C-alpha positions in Angstrom: 272.5 -15.6 160.7 270.9 -18.0 158.8 266.8 -18.3 158.8 265.5 -21.3 158.2 261.8 -22.2 157.4 260.2 -25.8 156.0 257.2 -28.0 157.1 257.0 -31.4 159.1 253.7 -33.7 159.7 252.6 -33.7 162.9 251.1 -37.3 164.1 247.5 -36.1 163.1 248.8 -35.7 159.6 248.9 -31.5 159.9 251.6 -29.7 157.9 253.4 -27.9 161.0 255.5 -25.0 159.8 259.0 -23.9 161.2 261.3 -21.4 161.3 264.9 -21.2 162.6 267.3 -18.2 163.2 270.9 -19.7 163.5 273.7 -18.1 164.3 277.5 -18.0 161.6 279.5 -19.6 164.9 278.7 -22.7 166.7 275.6 -22.2 168.5 276.6 -22.8 172.5 272.7 -23.7 172.9 268.9 -24.0 171.6 266.1 -22.3 172.2 262.3 -23.2 171.0 260.0 -21.0 171.1 256.3 -21.7 171.9 253.9 -19.3 171.2 250.6 -17.8 172.4 246.9 -18.3 171.2 245.8 -16.9 168.0 249.1 -15.8 166.8 252.6 -18.0 165.6 256.3 -17.9 165.7 256.7 -14.9 162.8 255.9 -12.6 165.9 259.0 -13.4 167.3 261.6 -13.0 164.3 263.5 -10.1 166.7 263.6 -12.3 169.8 265.4 -15.3 167.0 267.3 -12.4 165.9 268.6 -11.3 169.2 269.4 -14.6 170.4 270.8 -15.7 167.8 273.5 -13.0 167.2 273.7 -14.0 171.3 275.0 -17.3 169.6 271.7 -19.9 170.7 270.3 -21.5 167.5 266.6 -20.5 167.9 263.6 -22.3 166.8 259.7 -21.5 166.4 256.8 -23.3 165.2 253.4 -22.7 164.3 250.9 -24.8 166.5 247.8 -26.8 164.7 245.3 -24.2 163.2 248.1 -21.3 163.8 249.8 -19.2 161.2 250.8 -20.8 158.3 250.6 -24.4 159.9 247.5 -26.5 158.9 244.0 -26.9 160.6 240.8 -25.5 162.1 241.3 -22.0 163.0 241.3 -21.7 166.8 240.7 -25.7 166.8 242.9 -28.3 168.1 241.0 -32.0 169.3 242.5 -32.6 172.7 245.2 -30.5 175.0 247.8 -33.1 173.6 247.5 -31.5 169.9 249.6 -29.2 171.3 252.7 -30.9 173.5 252.3 -33.5 170.6 253.5 -31.7 167.9 255.6 -30.1 170.2 257.7 -33.1 171.1 257.6 -33.7 167.2 259.4 -30.8 167.0 262.0 -31.2 169.9 263.2 -34.7 168.6 263.7 -32.7 165.2 265.4 -29.9 166.8 267.5 -32.4 168.7 268.6 -34.7 165.8 270.2 -31.2 164.2 271.9 -30.4 167.7 272.5 -33.2 169.6 274.8 -32.5 172.3 273.4 -28.9 172.6 271.2 -28.1 175.9 267.6 -26.8 174.5 265.6 -24.8 176.8 261.5 -23.7 175.8 260.6 -19.9 175.4 256.7 -19.9 176.2 254.6 -17.5 176.2 251.0 -17.1 177.1 249.1 -20.0 176.0 252.7 -20.9 174.9 253.7 -21.1 178.6 251.1 -22.9 180.1 252.2 -25.6 176.8 255.7 -26.1 177.9 254.7 -26.0 181.4 252.4 -29.2 180.4 255.0 -30.6 178.5 257.6 -30.8 181.5 255.4 -32.7 183.3 256.3 -35.8 180.7 259.2 -34.7 179.3 261.1 -32.6 181.5 264.2 -34.9 181.1 264.9 -33.6 177.4 265.4 -30.3 177.8 267.6 -28.2 180.0 265.1 -25.4 181.6 262.6 -23.2 180.5 261.1 -19.1 179.7 258.1 -18.3 180.4 256.5 -15.2 179.9 253.0 -13.6 180.7 251.9 -17.5 181.1 247.9 -18.3 180.8 248.0 -21.4 183.4 244.8 -20.7 185.4 241.4 -19.7 185.0 240.4 -16.1 184.8 238.1 -14.9 187.7 235.5 -14.1 185.9 235.0 -17.6 184.7 233.1 -19.4 186.8 232.6 -23.0 187.5 229.2 -23.2 185.8 230.7 -21.3 182.5 233.4 -24.1 182.5 230.9 -26.8 182.6 228.8 -25.2 180.0 232.3 -24.5 177.9 233.0 -28.5 178.0 229.4 -29.4 177.1 229.7 -27.0 173.7 233.1 -28.9 173.6 231.6 -31.8 173.0 228.2 -31.0 171.2 229.6 -28.2 169.0 233.2 -28.2 169.4 233.7 -25.3 166.5 231.5 -22.9 168.0 233.2 -19.7 168.2 232.6 -18.4 172.1 235.5 -16.0 173.3 237.6 -13.1 171.9 240.6 -11.9 172.7 242.1 -8.2 174.5 244.0 -7.3 171.4 244.5 -3.6 172.9 246.2 -5.0 175.8 249.3 -7.2 174.1 251.0 -4.3 174.3 251.7 -0.5 175.2 253.1 0.9 171.6 250.4 1.6 169.2 252.5 0.5 166.4 252.8 -3.6 168.0 249.3 -3.4 168.4 248.5 -2.7 164.4 250.4 -4.9 163.4 248.6 -7.5 164.8 245.8 -6.4 163.6 246.6 -6.3 160.4 248.9 -9.4 160.0 247.0 -12.1 158.0 248.7 -15.0 159.7 246.7 -13.7 163.0 243.5 -15.2 163.9 241.5 -12.0 165.5 238.3 -14.1 165.9 236.7 -15.5 168.8 238.0 -19.1 169.8 236.7 -22.1 169.7 234.9 -24.3 172.8 237.3 -26.8 171.9 240.4 -25.1 172.5 238.6 -22.7 175.1 238.0 -26.3 176.8 241.2 -28.1 175.9 243.6 -24.7 177.7 241.0 -25.4 181.1 241.9 -29.0 181.1 245.9 -28.0 180.9 245.1 -25.3 183.3 243.8 -28.4 185.5 246.4 -31.1 184.9 249.4 -28.3 185.5 247.2 -27.7 188.8 247.3 -31.3 189.8 251.6 -32.8 189.0 252.5 -29.5 188.7 255.1 -29.9 192.0 256.6 -32.3 189.4 258.3 -29.6 187.9 261.9 -29.3 188.9 263.8 -27.6 186.0 265.2 -23.7 185.9 262.8 -21.7 185.3 262.8 -18.3 184.7 259.7 -16.6 184.7 258.4 -12.8 183.5 255.4 -10.8 183.5 254.0 -7.1 183.0 252.3 -5.9 186.1 250.0 -4.6 184.0 249.6 -7.1 182.3 245.1 -7.8 181.7 245.4 -11.0 179.7 246.9 -13.0 181.7 247.4 -11.7 186.0 250.8 -11.4 186.9 249.9 -13.6 190.3 249.3 -16.4 188.3 253.3 -16.2 187.8 253.6 -16.2 190.7 251.1 -18.9 191.5 253.5 -21.1 189.1 256.3 -20.4 190.8 254.9 -21.4 194.5 253.9 -24.7 192.4 256.9 -25.8 190.8 259.5 -27.7 193.1 262.3 -26.3 191.3 265.2 -25.3 193.1 266.5 -22.9 190.4 263.5 -20.4 190.0 263.7 -17.0 189.6 260.8 -14.0 188.6 260.6 -10.9 187.2 257.8 -8.8 187.2 258.5 -5.7 185.1 256.4 -2.8 186.5 254.0 -0.8 184.3 254.6 -3.4 181.1 251.5 -5.2 179.4 251.2 -8.7 178.3 253.9 -9.4 175.6 256.9 -8.2 177.8 259.3 -8.8 174.8 257.0 -5.8 172.6 257.2 -4.0 175.1 259.0 -0.4 175.2 261.3 -2.0 177.6 261.9 -4.7 175.2 265.5 -4.6 175.3 265.9 -4.5 178.8 264.1 -7.9 179.0 266.1 -9.7 176.5 269.1 -8.5 178.6 267.3 -10.4 181.5 266.9 -13.4 179.6 270.1 -13.5 178.0 272.1 -13.1 181.6 269.7 -16.1 182.9 271.1 -18.5 179.7 274.1 -17.4 180.3 274.2 -18.8 183.8 273.4 -22.1 182.0 275.0 -22.5 179.5 279.0 -21.5 180.3 
């Protein structure tokens, strides 16, 4: 396997970091990893290595304000900053592998980013694998809170409002501690603007999600307390894809690729990919 890393400049003039895990022989397909809120592509090194060893060219980027990319931590001007940056990166990857099928692999907020991206660009990829997807507003967030967040987003967009339950990411204490100790992970509160951007992305997906017709593999831990497992059931029922598959793993927390049973999850994803790239 060859590991690559570099930067490109997005449409806002921000330097965006990316890396790749490239197999030794000719790849059979391409996977683009779409990471979650406040994390970065480097947390998927084991994912990239596994699928590269299986014959796929795997790439991941750090979104604006995340990881090694430039930008204010936990801040975007709008949800388009995510999807436009993903499109620019996808164009780069397609230029390197013009004849290969491309699959998105989105986790958490990355599941929402990938889903909204598909509303406009599903003709450019062959399918998506979405885990622990943040595609609904939590029940404890009422309409008043959403309106307040939108007001703050307009007048105090960089105001910090809400944190993440770090202990809920995995049952493996070493994964949780590594997350806390990772200097590229932002562990503070999210800004009002990024919270509002996510809510707007959720609203758009709710209105237009039936447009999605691509093959989808949806993954969720049954004990995920960051993103309700019912949200993946909602996404499955929302899209129009004739080829859609949902796995809810009993006992697993939010990051199914970072649970003790990750090998089982990897095997399920690889089987799904191989059935669509053979």
